[in-house]
C-alpha positions in Angstrom: 190.1 64.5 89.5 193.8 64.8 90.1 194.6 65.8 93.7 198.4 65.5 93.4 198.8 69.3 93.6 197.3 69.4 97.1 200.2 69.4 99.6 200.0 67.1 102.7 198.7 68.8 105.9 200.4 67.9 109.2 197.8 68.4 111.8 200.3 68.2 114.7 202.4 70.9 113.2 199.5 73.2 112.5 198.0 72.8 115.9 201.4 73.4 117.5 201.9 76.6 115.5 198.7 78.0 116.9 199.1 76.7 120.4 196.1 74.4 120.0 195.2 70.8 120.9 192.4 68.5 119.7 189.4 69.1 121.8 188.0 65.7 123.1 184.8 67.4 124.2 184.1 68.3 120.5 185.1 64.8 119.3 188.0 66.3 117.3 190.0 63.7 115.3 191.7 65.5 112.4 191.8 63.4 109.2 195.1 64.0 107.5 196.0 61.0 105.4 195.9 62.0 101.6 194.7 58.6 100.5 191.7 58.7 102.8 190.9 62.3 101.9 191.0 61.4 98.2 188.6 58.5 98.8 186.1 60.9 100.5 186.3 63.4 97.6 185.9 60.6 95.0 183.0 59.1 96.8 181.2 62.5 96.7 181.4 62.5 92.9 181.5 66.3 92.9 180.8 68.1 89.6 182.3 71.5 88.7 179.0 73.4 89.2 178.2 71.7 92.6 177.8 73.4 96.0 179.2 71.3 98.8 178.4 71.6 102.4 181.2 70.5 104.8 180.5 70.1 108.5 183.4 70.5 110.8 186.2 71.4 108.4 188.7 71.4 111.3 192.0 72.4 109.9 190.9 72.3 106.3 192.4 69.0 105.3 189.3 67.7 103.4 188.1 71.2 102.5 191.0 71.6 100.1 190.0 68.5 98.2 186.4 69.6 97.9 187.4 73.1 96.9 189.4 72.0 93.8 186.3 70.0 92.6 183.3 72.2 93.4 182.0 75.6 92.4 181.5 76.5 96.1 182.2 74.9 99.5 180.2 76.1 102.5 182.1 75.0 105.6 180.6 75.2 109.1 183.0 75.1 112.0 181.9 75.1 115.7 185.3 75.6 117.3 186.2 79.3 117.2 189.9 78.5 118.0 190.2 76.7 114.6 189.0 79.7 112.5 192.5 81.3 112.3 194.4 78.2 111.1 191.5 77.3 108.9 191.6 80.7 107.2 195.3 80.4 106.6 195.1 76.8 105.1 192.3 77.9 102.8 193.9 81.0 101.5 194.5 79.5 98.1 190.8 78.6 97.8 188.5 81.7 97.5 185.5 79.5 96.6 185.3 78.4 100.3 183.1 80.3 102.8 183.5 79.5 106.5 180.6 79.9 108.9 181.2 79.8 112.7 178.4 78.0 114.3 176.6 74.7 115.3 175.2 72.9 112.2 172.4 71.6 114.3 171.2 75.1 115.1 171.7 76.6 111.6 169.3 76.6 108.6 170.6 74.6 105.7 168.9 77.0 103.3 171.1 79.9 104.7 174.3 77.9 103.9 173.8 76.5 100.5 172.8 78.5 97.4 171.3 75.7 95.3 169.1 72.6 95.6 170.6 69.1 95.1 173.8 70.1 96.9 176.3 67.6 98.3 177.4 67.0 101.9 181.0 65.8 102.5 182.4 65.8 106.0 184.4 64.1 108.7 182.0 64.5 111.5 182.2 64.1 115.3 181.1 60.5 116.0 179.1 61.4 119.1 176.5 63.5 117.1 176.4 61.3 113.9 172.6 60.5 114.2 171.7 64.1 115.0 173.6 65.5 112.0 172.2 62.9 109.6 168.6 63.6 110.9 169.1 67.3 110.5 170.3 67.0 107.0 167.5 64.6 105.9 164.7 66.6 107.5 165.9 70.0 106.4 165.1 71.8 103.1 166.6 71.8 100.7 167.8 68.3 100.9 171.1 67.2 99.5 171.3 64.7 96.6 174.2 62.9 98.2 175.7 62.7 101.7 179.3 61.4 102.2 180.4 61.1 105.8 183.4 59.6 107.7 181.8 58.0 110.7 182.4 55.1 113.1 182.5 51.9 111.1 180.1 50.1 113.3 177.5 52.9 113.0 177.9 52.9 109.2 177.3 49.2 109.0 174.2 49.6 111.2 172.8 52.2 108.8 173.4 49.9 105.8 171.6 46.9 107.5 169.1 44.8 105.7 165.8 43.3 107.1 166.7 40.8 109.8 169.2 43.3 111.3 167.4 46.6 111.0 167.4 49.3 113.6 165.7 52.6 114.2 168.7 54.4 112.8 168.8 52.3 109.6 165.1 52.8 108.9 165.3 56.6 109.6 168.1 56.9 107.0 166.9 54.4 104.4 163.4 55.9 104.1 165.2 59.0 102.7 168.1 57.5 100.8 170.2 54.5 99.8 173.3 54.0 102.0 176.4 52.1 101.3 179.9 51.7 102.6 182.3 53.5 100.2 185.6 52.6 102.0 187.2 51.9 105.3 189.6 54.2 106.9 192.4 53.1 109.3 192.7 54.7 112.7 196.2 55.9 111.9 194.8 58.3 109.2 193.7 60.6 112.1 195.3 62.8 114.7 194.7 62.0 117.5 194.2 58.3 116.7 190.6 57.3 117.6 189.7 54.2 119.5 187.3 53.0 116.9 187.5 52.0 113.2 186.1 54.4 110.7 184.3 54.2 107.4 183.1 56.4 104.6 179.3 56.2 104.4 177.6 57.4 101.2 173.9 58.0 101.1 172.2 58.7 97.7 169.0 60.6 98.5 165.8 59.4 96.9 163.9 61.9 94.8 161.0 61.4 97.3 161.0 59.5 100.6 159.9 55.8 100.3 157.1 56.6 102.7 154.7 59.3 101.4 155.4 62.6 103.1 151.9 62.7 104.8 152.6 59.3 106.3 156.1 60.0 107.7 154.8 61.1 111.1 152.9 57.8 111.6 155.9 55.9 110.1 158.3 57.3 112.7 155.7 56.8 115.5 155.4 53.1 114.5 159.1 52.4 114.2 159.9 54.1 117.5 157.2 52.0 119.1 158.5 48.9 117.4 162.0 49.3 118.6 161.1 50.6 122.1 161.4 47.0 123.3 163.1 45.3 120.5 163.7 42.0 122.3 159.9 41.6 122.4 157.6 40.6 119.6 155.9 43.3 117.6 152.6 42.5 119.2 154.1 43.4 122.6 156.4 46.3 121.6 153.7 48.0 119.6 151.2 47.5 122.4 153.6 49.2 124.8 154.9 51.8 122.5 151.5 52.9 121.1 149.7 52.5 124.4 147.2 50.1 123.0 145.9 46.7 124.1 148.0 43.7 122.9 144.9 42.3 121.2 144.5 45.6 119.2 148.2 45.5 118.2 147.8 41.9 117.0 144.7 42.9 115.0 146.7 45.8 113.4 149.5 43.5 112.4 147.3 40.8 111.1 145.4 43.3 108.9 148.8 44.3 107.5 149.7 40.7 106.8 152.5 40.8 109.3 153.0 38.0 111.8 152.6 39.5 115.3 155.3 37.2 116.6 158.0 38.8 114.5 160.4 41.4 115.8 160.9 44.9 114.6 164.4 44.3 113.2 163.0 41.8 110.6 160.6 44.2 108.9 161.4 46.0 105.6 160.4 49.6 104.9 157.7 48.2 102.6 156.1 46.3 105.5 156.2 49.4 107.8 154.5 51.3 104.9 151.8 48.6 104.8 151.4 49.0 108.6 151.0 52.8 108.1 148.3 52.2 105.4 146.5 49.8 107.7 146.4 52.4 110.5 
């Protein structure tokens, strides 16, 4: 896709024109660098018949790149003050609909008009986990999620056994994450204090853990990481409120060394633990 026809957007000038400022409470850092915006759009691999959900369009910088590629863009903006400049910026793009509201309180099914949609967004870093969880647990599920988030969090989500976390497992059970690109702090206004990265998650046709086992899977991993400095024998004992000996028996039955720690287990091993239970 050739994005050369999209003019640069100066966030400072747009905000000044409307008498606005970036709201720190809402985690607003407006991405305005054309090269970074193009990287996000390219990572999303949008087809002409796709519906794209954008969370927090802000001033519409990324929205314009999505709109020239997709059949429809459904943008959800929490900040009412941004609706006026957003409407002006998006005037050339009639295939964009803007909904004012909190994505965490909205039904995904009410926003997108087809299954296998795509999510592409530069989201507030302080609610990254909540947004990802909402997208992965809602119906219909997207086929791909592309988010600009804090680089450190993106790396945690992409971790391998040995350095796993509750967040990594919660994402990887639903899809395969990878780092698509890094974005310098100077690409934003105002400039954030952390480095950023584009995270791409390709959603599995079905979760790696059977749907009926997902509740026990999440129960186990939450227990396992409740005291992650301890061995699985002790963390599962504490988190599941069972005797250490019973936790050890459970782990041995699943062919997992009770002395290992939660971050070393793969999803397959957690699955085996679920089956054993």
